[in-house]
C-alpha positions in Angstrom: 15.7 -20.2 6.3 14.5 -19.3 9.5 10.5 -18.6 9.9 8.9 -15.6 11.0 6.6 -15.1 14.1 3.8 -12.5 13.6 3.8 -11.2 17.0 5.9 -8.6 15.9 3.5 -7.5 13.0 2.0 -4.2 13.3 -0.8 -2.9 10.8 -1.5 0.8 9.7 -4.2 2.5 7.3 -3.1 6.4 6.1 -6.2 8.5 7.7 -4.9 12.1 7.5 -3.8 14.4 4.7 -0.9 14.1 2.7 2.0 16.6 2.8 2.9 17.2 -1.0 7.0 17.7 -1.3 8.6 18.9 -4.8 11.7 16.9 -5.4 14.8 19.3 -6.2 16.2 17.0 -8.7 15.4 13.7 -10.8 15.4 11.0 -8.8 18.6 8.2 -9.2 18.8 5.1 -11.1 19.6 3.0 -8.1 18.7 0.1 -6.0 17.1 1.9 -4.2 16.7 4.8 -6.1 17.2 8.2 -4.0 15.1 11.1 -4.0 15.8 14.8 -3.6 13.4 16.0 -1.4 12.7 17.3 1.9 10.3 15.4 4.2 9.4 18.2 6.9 9.5 16.1 10.1 10.0 13.1 8.4 11.6 9.5 9.6 12.2 6.2 8.6 9.1 4.0 7.8 7.0 7.1 6.7 4.2 6.6 3.5 5.9 8.3 0.8 3.6 8.2 -2.6 6.4 9.1 -5.6 4.4 10.9 -8.6 5.6 12.4 -11.9 9.0 11.2 -12.5 8.5 9.8 -15.7 9.5 6.2 -14.3 6.9 3.8 -14.3 8.8 1.4 -11.5 9.0 4.4 -9.4 5.7 6.5 -9.6 3.6 4.4 -6.7 3.5 4.0 -2.9 7.1 2.9 -1.4 8.3 3.5 2.7 10.9 6.1 3.3 14.5 5.1 4.1 17.8 6.7 5.2 15.6 9.9 5.5 18.4 12.9 5.3 17.9 17.0 6.0 17.0 16.7 1.8 16.8 13.5 0.6 16.1 9.9 1.2 15.6 6.2 -0.2 12.9 4.5 -1.9 13.1 1.1 0.4 12.7 -1.7 -2.2 12.7 0.2 -5.4 14.9 -0.5 -8.1 15.3 1.8 -11.4 18.5 0.4 -13.0 16.2 -1.3 -15.6 14.7 2.1 -16.8 15.6 3.4 -20.2 14.2 7.0 -20.1 15.6 9.6 -18.0 13.2 11.0 -14.8 12.3 14.1 -14.2 11.5 15.5 -11.3 8.2 15.0 -9.7 6.8 15.2 -6.6 6.2 13.1 -3.1 3.1 12.7 -1.0 4.5 12.2 2.4 2.3 10.6 5.1 4.3 10.9 8.7 3.6 8.4 11.5 0.6 10.8 12.6 -1.1 10.4 9.4 -1.3 6.9 10.0 -3.9 4.9 12.1 -2.9 1.6 13.7 -5.1 -1.6 13.1 -6.0 -3.7 15.9 -7.4 -6.7 13.5 -8.2 -10.1 14.5 -7.4 -11.1 10.8 -6.1 -9.9 7.6 -5.8 -12.1 4.0 -4.0 -10.8 1.4 -6.0 -12.4 -2.1 -4.2 -11.6 -5.2 -5.5 -12.1 -8.7 -4.4 -13.4 -11.9 -4.6 -10.9 -15.3 -7.8 -11.1 -16.2 -8.5 -12.1 -20.4 -11.4 -11.9 -22.8 -11.8 -14.6 -25.2 -11.9 -14.4 -28.5 -12.0 -18.4 -29.3 -13.4 -19.8 -32.7 -13.9 -23.2 -33.7 -10.1 -23.2 -35.1 -9.0 -21.6 -31.7 -11.4 -22.6 -28.6 -8.6 -21.8 -26.6 -7.7 -17.8 -27.8 -7.9 -15.1 -25.6 -6.9 -11.4 -25.2 -5.7 -9.5 -22.4 -8.6 -7.6 -20.7 -8.0 -3.8 -20.1 -9.7 -4.2 -16.5 -6.7 -5.4 -14.7 -7.4 -6.1 -10.6 -5.0 -6.8 -8.0 -6.6 -8.3 -5.5 -8.5 -7.5 -2.4 -7.5 -7.9 1.8 -10.0 -9.2 3.7 -10.2 -8.3 7.4 -11.6 -8.9 10.5 -11.9 -7.4 13.8 -14.2 -6.5 16.9 -16.5 -3.6 17.2 -15.5 -0.9 19.8 -16.5 2.8 19.0 -13.9 4.5 21.2 -11.4 2.6 19.9 -9.5 5.0 16.9 -9.0 2.1 14.4 -13.2 0.7 14.2 -13.5 4.6 13.8 -11.0 4.9 10.9 -12.2 2.0 9.1 -15.5 2.4 9.3 -15.1 6.0 7.8 -12.8 4.5 5.2 -15.7 2.6 4.2 -18.3 4.9 4.2 -16.5 7.3 1.9 -14.4 4.8 -0.1 -11.5 7.0 -1.1 -8.4 5.7 -2.0 -5.7 5.1 1.2 -2.7 3.2 1.9 -2.0 0.5 3.9 1.6 -0.3 5.7 2.6 -3.3 7.0 5.3 -4.0 9.6 6.6 -7.3 9.3 9.0 -6.9 12.5 12.1 -8.4 12.9 14.0 -6.7 10.2 11.6 -8.2 7.7 10.6 -5.1 6.0 7.6 -3.8 5.1 4.2 -4.9 3.0 2.7 -1.4 1.3 0.0 -1.2 -1.2 -2.4 1.2 -2.1 -6.5 0.2 -0.7 -10.3 1.2 -0.9 -12.5 -0.7 1.4 -15.4 -1.4 -0.6 -17.3 -3.0 2.1 -17.8 -3.4 5.8 -20.5 -5.8 7.6 -21.1 -7.1 11.0 -21.2 -10.3 13.0 -23.5 -10.5 16.2 -22.9 -14.0 17.5 -25.4 -15.6 19.9 -22.1 -16.0 22.7 -19.3 -14.0 21.9 -17.9 -10.3 21.1 -19.6 -8.2 18.1 -17.1 -8.1 15.3 -17.0 -7.0 11.9 -15.7 -7.7 8.4 -14.4 -5.9 5.7 -12.9 -5.9 2.2 -10.1 -4.0 0.7 -9.6 -3.4 -2.8 -6.0 -3.3 -4.2 -5.2 -0.3 -6.2 -1.9 -2.3 -7.4 -0.3 -5.4 -6.6 1.1 -5.0 -2.7 4.9 -4.4 -2.4 7.5 -6.0 0.1 9.9 -3.1 0.8 13.1 -4.0 2.3 
């Protein structure tokens, strides 16, 4: 095993509007699943959100790979375990121009364990049930204030709107991508007596981070 450096890591946030594309046929039962949809101006690495295919393992955010004239692969997907038939759904397509590169100073992914609700009794003090509310975790980040930088403006705007975006982390060196839906719920500033004006924030994960490779 070879250790990987973060020197080639690049982080992006969706800031544009996705183009909705209809599938011309149901997705394939494969690893990765092939999607019959035309991504106009699409390229490998684009963020794609697959919807309404009847497959829970596929209806989420992915990275497009092997993009052709009328199809692409959902990199990292595996639908071979699905037991029901798929249907032709839709794809929300984000091209590279719909993403903003984030020049962060740090980023940490914090996962959460499934929540439980206590139903303890004197007979069974440890009894519990799975909670209806499940949290996937958070991403904490820091950076430096620069109102002339597109990434600072984009992050601040996303923190004000608190709408769901998608994050794509290019791991570099052929290590694939990390992708997840996120909502920026906090954004604060740090004004040191001696040092650069900084900011920090929290992104709440809409689902677990996926490693697409």
